[in-house]
C-alpha positions, 0 to 999 in steps of 0.5 A, a space after each residue: 499499500 502506497 504511503 500517502 503524504 501529510 497534505 494528501 491525507 488532510 486533503 481527504 479528511 477535509 473532503 470526506 462526507 460527514 454524516 451526523 445525526 441523532 442516536 440512542 443508547 438503551 439499557 435493554 435490561 430496563 429499557 431505559 433510553 438516552 437519546 444524544 446527538 453527534 456531528 460524527 456518527 461513525 465516531 460515535 458508534 466507535 466510541 460506543 464499541 470501545 466502551 462496551 469492549 473496555 467496560 467503561 461507562 459513557 455517561 455518569 447517569 447511565 452508571 447505576 444501570 451500567 453497574 447492576 447490569 453490565 455493559 453487554 446489556 447497553 445497545 446503540 441505535 441511530 435514530 436519524 442521520 444528517 449529511 453536512 451540506 457542501 456549503 454548510 458551516 460547521 455552525 450551521 451543521 451543529 445547529 441542525 443537529 441540535 434542532 434534530 435532537 430537540 425534535 426527537 426529545 420532545 417526541 420521546 416525551 410526548 410519548 411517555 
């Protein structure tokens, strides 16, 4: 495999397709669900998988269930993805994801 220069690697990174969105982490033992958002869905998935493998709780509010039922009872689900527009700024993309998260949280609260 051919090595790429730093400049080429930077260029590839800048030109990659960025997909963010809203996801949930659920404790399958209790049914409790946490709804989260991210500007990089692939990184969020990998981070969650790493937390499961290393038995490191991703968030303090999950600690009671994490300690009682174990990391393997938690699951990750993508609720909605949002592709960053070519002309969209980071701020605009972040604002869109925040609005999407608010909609999902409102929807979850109205279903309770």
